[in-house]
C-alpha positions, 0 to 999 in steps of 0.5 A, a space after each residue: 500500500 505504501 507503493 500505491 500511496 507514493 504513486 498517488 502522491 507523485 501523480 497529484 504533485 505532477 498534475 498540480 504543480 507542473 500543469 499549473 506552471 505551464 498554464 501560468 507561463 502561458 497566461 504571462 506570455 499572453 499578457 506580456 504580448 498584449 502589453 507590447 502590442 498596446 505600447 506599439 499602438 501608443 507609439 504609432 499614434 504619437 508618431 502620427 500626431 507628431 508627423 513622423 510619417 509621410 502624409 501624416 500631417 495632412 491626416 492629422 489636420 482637422 478638415 472643416 465641415 460646412 453644415 
């Protein structure tokens, strides 16, 4: 019975700790990817406002609309 209890303990350990580590790493990588994408979007918006890209000044200027 001691053999089976050790086997059961090892199985539970592997499932709880090893599987949880894999899930946690995936969640961390997904959240870090979102942060990088958000930073890239913010930087590109700032660059557009500052006119660093060709044609962006025309796009950034407000066009008056007659009503």
